[in-house]
C-alpha positions in Angstrom: -21.4 11.3 222.1 -19.5 11.6 219.2 -16.5 14.8 218.3 -14.9 15.1 215.0 -12.2 16.8 213.5 -10.9 17.5 209.8 -7.8 18.6 209.1 -5.9 18.8 205.5 -2.6 18.2 203.9 -0.1 20.9 203.3 -0.8 20.2 199.4 -4.2 21.0 199.7 -5.0 24.0 197.8 -5.9 26.5 200.2 -3.3 25.6 202.2 -0.9 25.9 199.3 -2.2 29.6 199.1 -1.7 30.1 202.8 1.5 28.6 202.2 2.5 31.3 199.2 1.3 34.0 201.5 3.7 33.0 204.6 6.5 32.5 202.4 6.0 36.1 201.0 5.9 37.2 204.6 8.8 35.1 205.5 11.2 36.5 202.7 10.0 40.0 203.4 11.4 39.7 206.8 14.4 37.9 205.7 15.5 40.8 203.7 14.3 43.5 206.4 16.6 41.6 208.5 19.3 42.6 205.9 18.5 46.5 206.9 18.0 46.2 210.7 14.5 45.3 211.4 13.7 46.7 214.8 9.8 47.0 215.9 10.0 50.8 214.3 10.7 49.9 210.7 8.9 46.2 211.0 7.0 45.2 207.4 3.4 45.9 207.7 1.8 43.2 205.5 -1.6 41.1 204.6 -1.2 38.9 202.1 -4.2 37.7 200.0 -3.3 34.3 197.7 -6.2 33.3 195.0 -4.8 29.6 192.9 -6.6 28.2 190.4 -6.6 26.8 187.0 -2.6 26.9 187.2 -2.8 30.4 188.2 -1.4 32.1 191.2 -3.0 35.8 191.9 -0.9 37.2 194.6 -2.7 40.3 196.5 -2.8 42.5 199.6 -1.2 45.5 201.3 2.1 45.5 202.0 4.5 48.1 203.9 8.4 47.2 203.4 11.4 48.6 202.7 12.9 45.2 201.0 12.0 43.5 198.0 11.2 40.2 197.2 10.9 38.1 194.1 7.2 37.3 194.2 6.8 35.2 190.8 9.8 33.4 192.4 8.7 32.5 196.2 5.2 31.4 194.6 6.6 28.9 192.0 9.4 27.8 194.2 6.7 26.7 197.3 4.5 25.3 195.1 7.2 22.5 193.4 8.5 22.4 197.0 5.3 21.3 197.7 5.7 18.1 195.3 3.5 20.2 192.1 6.4 19.6 189.4 3.5 18.0 186.7 0.3 18.4 185.5 -0.3 14.5 186.4 -0.7 16.0 190.1 -3.2 18.7 189.2 -0.2 21.7 189.3 3.1 22.4 187.5 4.9 25.2 189.4 7.3 25.2 186.4 4.8 26.8 184.1 2.0 28.3 186.7 1.2 31.6 185.8 1.9 34.1 188.7 0.0 37.8 189.0 1.2 40.7 191.4 -1.6 42.7 192.7 0.0 43.7 195.9 -0.4 47.3 196.6 1.2 49.5 199.4 -0.5 49.6 203.2 -2.8 52.5 203.5 -1.3 55.4 205.5 -4.5 55.6 207.6 -3.5 51.9 209.2 -0.1 53.1 209.2 -0.4 55.9 211.5 -2.1 53.8 213.9 0.3 50.5 214.1 3.4 52.7 213.5 5.0 53.2 216.7 6.9 56.2 215.8 3.4 57.7 214.2 1.0 56.1 216.7 0.0 59.4 218.8 0.8 57.0 222.2 4.2 56.0 220.5 3.3 52.1 220.4 2.9 49.8 217.9 -1.6 50.1 217.7 -3.3 47.3 217.4 -3.5 46.9 212.6 -7.1 46.2 213.2 -10.2 45.5 215.2 -11.8 42.3 216.1 -11.8 39.5 217.8 -9.4 36.2 218.9 -10.3 33.1 220.4 -7.7 31.1 222.5 -8.3 27.5 224.1 -7.0 24.6 226.0 -8.5 21.3 227.5 -6.9 18.6 229.4 -7.5 15.7 226.9 -4.3 15.7 225.5 -0.1 16.5 226.5 -0.6 19.5 224.0 -3.6 20.8 225.8 -5.7 20.7 222.7 -8.7 18.5 221.8 -7.8 14.6 221.0 -9.8 14.5 217.5 -7.4 17.7 216.8 -4.8 16.5 218.0 -5.2 12.7 216.3 -6.2 14.4 212.9 -3.0 16.5 212.7 -0.8 13.6 212.9 -2.2 11.7 210.5 -2.0 14.2 208.0 1.6 14.8 208.7 1.9 11.3 208.3 0.6 11.2 205.0 2.8 14.3 204.3 6.3 12.5 205.1 5.7 9.0 204.0 8.1 9.5 201.5 5.6 6.9 199.2 4.9 8.9 195.7 1.4 7.3 195.1 -0.1 9.4 197.8 0.0 13.1 195.6 0.1 16.2 197.6 -3.6 17.0 198.1 -5.3 15.4 200.7 -7.9 15.9 203.4 -8.2 13.4 206.6 -11.1 13.8 209.4 -11.7 11.4 212.6 -14.4 10.7 215.2 -14.1 10.7 219.1 -16.3 8.7 221.1 -17.1 10.6 224.5 -18.3 10.0 227.5 -21.9 11.8 227.9 -21.3 12.3 231.7 -17.7 13.4 232.2 -17.5 14.6 229.0 -14.3 12.6 228.3 -12.5 10.8 225.5 -13.2 7.1 225.3 -12.1 6.0 221.9 -11.0 6.9 218.4 -14.2 5.7 216.4 -13.4 6.4 212.8 -10.5 7.6 210.6 -11.3 8.5 207.4 -8.5 9.6 204.7 -9.1 10.9 201.4 -6.0 11.5 199.2 -5.0 12.3 195.6 -3.2 9.1 193.6 -0.6 9.6 191.4 -1.3 6.5 189.2 2.7 6.7 187.5 3.6 4.9 190.6 0.6 2.8 191.7 1.7 -1.4 190.3 -0.9 -3.9 191.0 -4.9 -3.6 192.3 -6.3 -0.2 193.6 -6.9 -2.3 196.6 -3.4 -2.6 197.3 -3.2 1.2 197.3 -6.1 1.6 200.0 -3.9 -0.9 202.3 -1.0 1.3 201.9 -3.2 4.2 203.0 -4.8 2.4 206.1 -1.6 0.8 207.1 -0.1 4.8 207.5 -3.0 5.6 209.1 -3.3 2.0 211.7 0.4 3.1 212.3 0.1 6.4 213.1 -2.5 6.6 215.2 -2.3 2.7 216.8 -2.1 3.6 220.5 -5.9 4.9 220.1 -7.0 2.0 217.1 -9.0 -0.4 218.8 -10.9 -3.6 217.3 -14.2 -1.4 216.4 -12.3 1.4 214.6 -13.1 1.9 211.0 -11.3 3.0 208.0 -12.6 3.9 204.9 -10.3 5.8 202.2 -11.4 7.9 199.4 -15.2 7.0 199.7 -16.0 8.2 195.8 -13.9 5.3 194.6 -11.4 7.5 193.0 -9.6 10.4 193.2 -6.7 10.7 190.6 -4.0 13.4 191.2 -4.7 14.6 187.5 -8.2 16.4 189.3 -6.7 17.3 192.5 -5.6 20.5 193.6 -6.1 23.7 191.3 -6.8 21.7 188.4 -10.0 20.5 190.3 -10.8 23.4 192.7 -9.8 27.0 194.0 -7.6 27.6 196.6 -7.9 30.8 199.0 -5.7 31.9 201.9 -7.7 31.9 205.3 -10.2 29.5 204.1 -9.2 26.7 206.4 -9.3 28.7 209.5 -11.7 25.8 211.7 -9.3 23.0 210.6 -6.0 25.2 211.7 -7.4 26.7 214.9 -9.2 23.9 216.9 -10.5 21.3 214.5 -14.5 22.7 215.0 -14.3 20.8 218.6 -17.3 22.7 221.0 -16.7 25.3 222.9 -13.4 26.0 220.9 -15.0 29.2 219.1 -13.5 30.7 216.1 -12.6 34.5 215.5 -10.3 38.0 214.0 -9.5 36.2 210.7 -6.5 34.8 208.8 -3.3 34.5 210.2 -0.3 32.9 208.2 -0.8 36.1 206.2 -0.2 38.6 208.7 2.6 40.7 210.1 2.0 40.4 213.8 1.3 43.9 214.7 -2.2 42.8 213.6 -3.8 40.9 216.4 -5.4 38.3 213.8 -1.7 37.0 214.2 -0.2 38.0 217.5 -3.5 37.4 219.8 -4.1 34.3 217.7 -1.4 32.9 219.5 -1.4 35.3 222.8 -5.3 34.0 223.3 -4.0 30.6 223.2 -1.0 31.1 225.2 -3.4 32.4 228.1 -5.6 29.6 227.8 -2.8 26.9 228.2 -1.3 28.5 230.7 -4.6 28.5 233.0 -5.4 25.0 232.5 -1.7 23.9 233.0 -2.3 25.8 236.2 -4.8 23.4 237.3 -7.9 26.4 237.6 -9.6 24.8 234.8 -9.8 21.8 232.6 -11.3 23.4 229.4 -10.8 27.3 229.0 -12.2 29.9 226.0 -10.2 33.2 225.7 -11.5 35.7 224.4 -9.2 39.0 223.2 -11.0 41.7 221.8 -8.7 45.2 219.7 -9.8 48.4 218.8 -7.6 49.5 215.1 -4.6 51.9 216.7 -5.1 51.4 220.3 -2.5 48.8 221.7 -4.4 46.9 225.0 -6.5 45.0 224.3 -10.5 46.5 224.4 -11.8 43.5 226.5 -11.0 39.9 227.7 -13.5 37.5 228.5 -13.0 34.0 229.7 -15.4 30.9 229.8 -14.2 28.0 231.9 -17.4 25.8 231.0 -18.2 25.4 234.6 -14.7 23.5 235.2 -13.1 26.8 237.0 -10.8 26.9 240.5 -11.9 30.2 240.9 -14.3 32.4 238.9 -14.4 33.7 235.4 -14.3 37.1 236.4 -11.2 36.7 239.0 -9.7 34.7 236.0 -9.8 37.8 233.3 -8.3 40.4 236.0 -5.5 38.1 236.6 -4.9 38.0 233.2 -5.3 41.3 232.9 -2.4 42.0 235.5 0.0 39.2 234.3 0.1 38.8 230.9 1.3 41.9 228.3 -1.5 41.1 225.3 -0.2 44.7 223.0 0.8 43.9 219.5 4.7 44.5 221.3 4.2 42.6 224.1 3.3 39.4 222.0 5.6 40.3 218.8 8.6 40.2 221.6 7.1 37.6 224.1 7.0 34.9 220.9 9.6 36.2 218.6 7.4 36.6 215.6 9.4 38.8 213.2 11.1 35.5 212.2 10.5 34.2 208.7 11.2 30.6 210.1 7.8 30.8 212.3 6.0 31.8 209.4 7.4 28.8 207.1 6.0 26.5 209.8 2.9 27.7 210.9 0.4 26.9 207.8 0.9 23.2 208.5 -0.1 23.9 212.6 -0.6 26.7 214.3 0.4 24.7 217.4 1.5 21.4 218.4 5.1 22.5 218.0 7.6 23.7 220.3 6.2 27.6 219.7 6.8 29.9 222.3 3.5 31.1 222.4 2.8 26.9 223.5 5.3 27.2 226.6 3.8 26.8 230.7 6.0 29.1 232.1 3.4 31.2 233.4 2.2 28.1 235.4 3.2 29.3 238.9 2.5 32.7 238.6 -1.0 31.9 238.0 -1.1 29.5 240.7 0.4 32.2 243.5 -2.1 35.2 241.7 -5.7 32.9 242.3 -4.8 31.6 245.7 
């Protein structure tokens, strides 16, 4: 059998929208810190961004004591991503920015504010379900196709070759053993990247060769003689027809890409993550559920684990906890659920403090990847506790 995963570069219009939203939140957190930021006065934000035809619309709900320049953040973000000329599909210097942000509803605030909540705690910012997943296929405890395609995207982002404009997508396919379910080999590599022809010298085939070399170099430990490489399968992708010149960008539209790459069994719940402050469990519990699943796998209690957390708006503790180890668990899934309940603080306040989520720098990083970095929710310090509890 063959399993594929997709990812996108940070210059993809949907990810540009995500990064603008995350940078607005980062800017608000930075300004709030100057005003002595605490859990009691933390900002509540849900930012939505639409990008299209040279226009950026920033909307959503915000409750904050701070002021940030939305226009400047949006423009600076786009320019930093390399969109500074019409030749690459978007020019941040000339982009129109529309501000449609509204105040947060007081009905929501009375449940999420620890000062107003009837239980004097930070209640979940919304109802919903979130899934965390981990498996033992890679040192990162993530599916191999997901890890490889993300490495591919980062390689093209950091190659420093101006031929490859900011907008791009990738996909890899991995052969798996039908009996064991373990990965065998990297079968196919697909890369689509917009080309800035201002920097192309010579035949178009040289661009394809450069792209293949970048892909090969970053994936060489997994490539064999039969691995297929495919670049820009339509035959052309001129950067002038990329990003918002040819497509729209919307926050949250690349959730499958950002989470587990569509890997079978790694479900997707809740909503967008990077455009919300962490009292909203779409954000904090996405990390919390991943943290739990990763520690279960790291403890050797399962080789594959999915954790579902459900919340009710205004209530801090999870509404329910569900575990699925796909028949790989060393103890029952029911027992794991009880261990999770006893050993993990999965309230918004607990996760905010555990993972240090009131940090603007985290928001500047997470649109690129929610995992595969030195985040606190990627640590496995609960292994010994889980092993002890499982005996």
